[in-house]
C-alpha positions in Angstrom: 34.8 -211.7 97.6 32.1 -211.1 95.0 28.9 -209.1 94.8 25.7 -210.6 96.1 22.2 -209.5 97.0 23.6 -207.9 100.2 27.1 -206.8 99.0 27.6 -204.2 96.4 30.9 -202.8 95.1 31.1 -199.2 93.8 34.3 -198.1 92.1 33.0 -194.5 91.8 30.0 -192.6 93.1 27.6 -192.1 90.1 24.1 -191.0 89.5 22.9 -194.5 90.3 24.4 -194.4 93.8 21.1 -193.2 95.4 19.2 -196.0 93.6 21.6 -198.6 95.1 21.2 -197.1 98.6 17.4 -197.0 98.3 17.3 -200.6 97.1 19.5 -201.8 99.9 17.4 -199.9 102.5 14.1 -201.3 101.1 15.4 -204.9 101.0 17.2 -206.5 103.9 20.0 -204.1 104.1 23.6 -204.9 103.1 27.0 -203.4 102.6 28.2 -201.0 99.9 32.0 -200.9 99.5 33.5 -197.8 97.8 36.7 -197.9 95.9 36.2 -201.5 94.9 35.6 -202.6 91.3 32.9 -205.2 90.3 35.4 -208.0 90.7 36.3 -207.1 94.3 39.7 -205.5 93.5 40.6 -202.4 95.5 40.7 -199.2 93.4 41.6 -195.6 94.2 38.5 -193.7 95.2 38.0 -190.1 94.1 34.7 -189.2 95.7 
């Protein structure tokens, strides 16, 4: 799986997290996966 306009991977929660959520809510929605790197590999999440 890879990132698209409606799929976003977040390895960690950062300051840009709210911008991502806002962008998804203002667009057509989508899914944000936590604990997954930009290549779709599962990572340990420390949120």
